[in-house]
C-alpha positions, 0 to 999 in steps of 0.5 A, a space after each residue: 179237620 176239613 182242611 185237607 192240609 191238616 185233616 184228622 191226623 193234624 188235629 191229633 198232632 195238635 192234641 198231642 203237642 205241648 207249647 210253652 208261651 213266654 209272655 202273656 202280654 200283647 202278643 202272648 194274648 192272641 197266641 194263646 187264644 188261637 192255640 187254645 181254640 186250635 186244640 193244643 193238647 198242653 199249653 204253658 203260660 209263663 209270665 210274672 206280670 200283673 194287669 195294668 190299665 195301660 195294657 188293656 188297649 191290646 191285651 184282649 184276654 183282660 179287663 178292667 176288673 182284672 187290674 192287679 191280678 197276675 196275668 198267667 193266672 187270669 189267662 189260664 182261667 179264661 182260656 180253660 173256660 174257652 177249651 176245657 178239654 186241654 191242659 193249661 199250666 201257669 208259671 207266674 214267675 220270672 223266667 231265669 237261668 235257675 228255672 228256664 231249662 226245667 220249665 222249657 224242657 217240658 215242652 216241644 215248641 217255645 213261643 217268645 212274646 216277651 218284651 225285653 232283651 235279657 229274657 229274649 236272649 236267655 230264652 234263645 240260648 236255653 232253646 239252642 241248648 235243649 234243641 227246641 224251635 223257637 217262634 219269636 215275635 216283637 213289636 215296636 210302635 207300628 212295626 212287627 217282626 217275627 221269625 222261627 229259630 232253631 228249626 231243622 238245624 236252621 238259624 238261631 236268634 243270635 245269628 240275626 241279632 248276636 248280642 243284646 243292645 245297650 241297656 236302655 237303648 230300646 224301650 218296651 211298649 209300655 215305655 213308647 207305645 204301640 198301636 193296639 191292633 198290631 200285637 193281635 195281627 202279629 200274634 195271629 201269625 205266630 200262632 199260624 206258625 206254631 200250628 204249621 210246625 206242629 202239623 208239618 205243613 206249608 212253608 215256615 219262617 225258619 231262616 227268615 225274618 218277616 217285617 210288618 209296618 202297619 202305617 204303610 202296609 208293608 210286609 217284607 221277608 229277609 233271609 237270615 244266615 246261619 253263622 258260627 258263633 260262640 255258644 252262650 250258656 243260659 244266663 241273665 243279668 239283671 242290674 239293680 240300678 241302671 244309668 237311665 235312672 231305673 231301679 229294680 224291685 229287688 234292690 228297692 226291697 233291700 233298701 226298704 229293709 236295710 235303710 228305710 230312712 235313706 229313701 223317700 217313695 213318691 207314688 205318682 198314681 191317682 189318689 184312689 189307686 194309692 188308697 187302694 194299695 200302696 207301699 208307703 211314701 208320698 202320694 203325688 199324682 203325676 199331673 201334680 208332680 211339676 208343682 210339687 218338686 219344692 215339697 220333695 226332701 233333698 237329703 234322701 234318694 227319691 223313689 218314684 213308683 206307679 203301678 207298672 213303671 210307665 207313669 214313674 218313667 214319665 215323672 223321672 223325666 219331669 223331675 231331673 231338671 228340677 232337682 239334684 241328688 239321686 232319683 230313680 223310677 221303679 222298673 215294672 212298678 208295683 207290679 214287680 215290687 209285690 211279686 218279689 215281696 211275695 216270693 
């Protein structure tokens, strides 16, 4: 409050503001921590994912004991302890065309820290339709991008990226990796942008794209032009299987109900993980998989799974040159499967 640009008036604006953060992962964690500490009065957390061991090097709200728990619930508990004087809402569900407008409609500023293109375009289109400003961030290996869309009639996400890329052409952090400190840098800047928008101070990233390269410390800002393009109603298309060998949890759940004898689940986690919780099938740890390919049935669809989908994707790459027939890896891993089965 001693900052003249903020003051008591700005702090009251923060207290009265309502912000929805979509994604409680690498970007969402620092965004949430700094907005909670800043005193934003109501914060929503939308994330259907569960904490995985591979998350811990960058998703600093979580610890080893949180593995397997819903991120949105763990985050809400930790953040409420940081600041008990604000309201924190948890939405442990997948944002889709059926629920997005009812959720987004409750908040005045949306922050997208999701890690996949269907969600990004769905969120963007809904924000355009509801006239909600959208703070966007993305990370890839050593690089980050940030912008502010739909602000004071400014450009939207589709003005920068009109259409999503082909499925599988742009892997997520869990598939290709990211340096752990980078989402902390980008998420802190996203939180700063949110505070500036709420308090109406400074120059924002509306109409601009900031890029950060952590390898060479390069920061660049590019102008974004607003274009005329066809309106896109909020929608999401989630294919059940893809050309790159992914199978979605909904499809696997249906196969397990309708034709369980036609599939073989291969769990590539360590034995202690398998013993703790599993969905059946064969347990062959990833390191042992190359020498065990002869043991796998040739007359069934092979479904590779792990906790988050990272190890099963690696297993798919190992087995494809060794086996014929249908082989899939479970996108999102057991985290996604258990969420579908719970619902």
